[in-house]
C-alpha positions in Angstrom: 14.9 25.3 -22.3 11.9 25.0 -20.0 12.1 23.0 -16.8 10.6 19.6 -16.8 7.1 19.3 -15.3 7.4 16.8 -12.4 4.7 15.7 -10.0 5.8 15.8 -6.4 4.5 13.5 -3.7 5.0 15.0 -0.2 4.6 12.7 2.8 4.0 14.3 6.2 2.9 11.6 8.7 1.7 14.3 11.2 -0.5 16.1 8.6 -1.8 12.7 7.4 -2.8 11.7 10.9 -0.5 8.7 11.1 0.2 7.6 14.7 1.7 4.1 14.2 5.1 3.1 12.8 6.8 -0.2 12.0 10.5 0.8 11.9 13.2 -0.1 9.4 14.6 -3.5 10.3 11.4 -4.6 12.0 9.5 -7.7 10.8 5.9 -8.5 11.8 4.0 -11.4 10.4 0.5 -12.4 11.5 -3.0 -10.9 11.9 -2.9 -7.2 12.8 -5.1 -4.1 13.1 -3.8 -0.6 13.2 -6.0 2.3 14.2 -4.6 5.7 13.2 -2.8 4.7 10.0 0.7 3.2 9.7 4.1 4.4 8.5 5.7 1.1 7.3 9.5 1.2 7.1 10.1 -2.5 7.9 8.3 -5.6 6.7 4.6 -6.5 7.4 3.2 -9.8 6.4 0.0 -11.8 7.1 -3.4 -10.2 7.0 -5.3 -7.4 8.7 -6.7 -3.9 8.5 -5.2 -0.4 8.7 -7.7 2.2 9.7 -6.3 5.4 8.3 -3.6 6.0 5.8 -0.8 3.5 5.0 2.6 4.8 3.9 5.0 2.1 2.7 8.3 3.9 2.8 11.2 3.1 0.5 12.7 -0.2 1.8 9.3 -1.1 3.4 7.5 -4.2 2.3 3.9 -5.3 2.8 2.9 -8.9 1.9 -0.4 -10.8 2.4 -4.1 -9.7 2.6 -4.8 -6.2 4.0 -7.6 -3.7 3.9 -6.7 0.0 4.1 -9.5 2.3 5.2 -7.9 5.4 3.8 -5.3 6.2 1.2 -2.2 4.1 0.4 1.1 5.7 -0.5 3.4 3.1 -2.0 7.1 4.3 -2.1 8.4 0.8 -1.2 7.1 -2.7 -2.2 3.6 -4.4 -2.1 4.1 -8.1 -2.7 7.0 -10.5 -2.8 10.2 -9.7 -4.7 9.3 -11.8 -7.8 9.7 -11.0 -11.5 5.9 -11.3 -12.2 2.8 -11.0 -10.0 2.5 -12.3 -6.4 -0.8 -14.1 -6.1 -0.6 -14.2 -2.3 -0.7 -10.4 -1.8 -4.0 -8.6 -2.1 -4.2 -5.0 -0.8 -7.7 -3.4 -0.8 -7.7 0.4 -0.4 -10.9 2.4 0.3 -9.2 5.5 -1.0 -6.6 6.4 -3.5 -3.4 4.3 -4.2 -0.5 6.6 -4.9 2.5 4.6 -6.5 5.6 6.8 -6.3 8.6 6.5 -8.7 10.3 4.2 -6.2 7.1 2.1 -5.6 6.7 -1.5 -6.8 3.6 -3.6 -6.7 3.7 -7.3 -7.6 0.5 -8.0 -5.6 -3.1 -7.3 -6.5 -4.3 -3.8 -5.8 -8.0 -3.0 -5.4 -8.9 0.7 -4.9 -11.4 3.4 -5.7 -8.6 5.4 -7.5 -5.0 4.9 -8.7 -2.4 7.5 -9.3 1.0 6.4 -10.6 4.0 8.7 -10.7 6.7 8.6 -13.5 8.9 5.5 -12.9 6.4 3.6 -10.7 6.2 -0.2 -11.3 2.9 -2.0 -11.4 3.6 -5.7 -12.1 0.4 -7.2 -10.5 -3.2 -6.5 -11.4 -5.3 -3.5 -10.4 -9.1 -3.4 -10.0 -11.3 -0.4 -9.4 -13.7 -0.7 -6.4 -17.2 0.7 -6.9 -20.3 0.8 -4.8 -21.1 -2.5 -3.1 -17.7 -4.0 -4.1 -15.9 -1.4 -2.1 -16.1 -3.5 1.1 -15.7 -7.1 0.2 -15.2 -9.6 3.0 -11.7 -10.9 3.2 -11.2 -14.7 3.5 -10.6 -15.3 7.2 -9.8 -19.0 6.6 -6.4 -18.3 5.1 
């Protein structure tokens, strides 16, 4: 019997150039900007920008309105823990969104590309960014 063909998602923060980390058990809510990517193992809420790659680790949660100027690796949760879509979470990614088998998104994802792995959960909407729409202005009044 042939072996099952499985995709593998390998995350190496050093190779990905990620220099920032929000550790497990940490909670940060507000307006933030990270330069050099972010390894998110805790909870991040509010709004802001991540310059570089964002890795939401299993157990990690991102809620609110964020722009990622790089790729997004979703192994944890994007959006609130609700049965349907979370209208308050919008993540705009200028690269590819990778949703791993442990990843759950209840928020809205906007990205140039989407790659979902077997078992991934996408409960909120997804929209492809193209050309001029690739850098929309986030609402600063929220």
